[in-house]
C-alpha positions, 0 to 999 in steps of 0.5 A: 687621470686619477679619480680617488672616488673610482671604485677600481682605483687600485687603492684597495690593493695598495692598502691591503698590502700595507695592513697585515691582520693575519695575527689579529684577535677578533673582539680584542677591544670589544667591551660588552655593555659599554655605552659611548657618548658621542659628540653631537654638532648642531648648527647655530639655529638648532643650538639656539633653539635647544639652548632656549628650551633648556633654559626655560626647563632648567634642563641639560642640553642632552636631555632636551635633545633626547626629548626632541628626538624621542618626540620626533620618533613617536610622531614618525611611528604614528605616520608610518 
């Protein structure tokens, strides 16, 4: 029986033969200092919480999420 999660399924060998990176250029797409803004998916309860705070503070949702994460980070550092 085929198990796609098995470590020795032969998939690695199959893909290795499909992709030829022998002429690849390391760092071709690297952009030093580039900042990527990745989307963040919140569940309904978390989004409602963040929106409520953002409205009260008249702030951007991203700013509220950043503030919450940084305050949790500071708390975690104290606990360590």
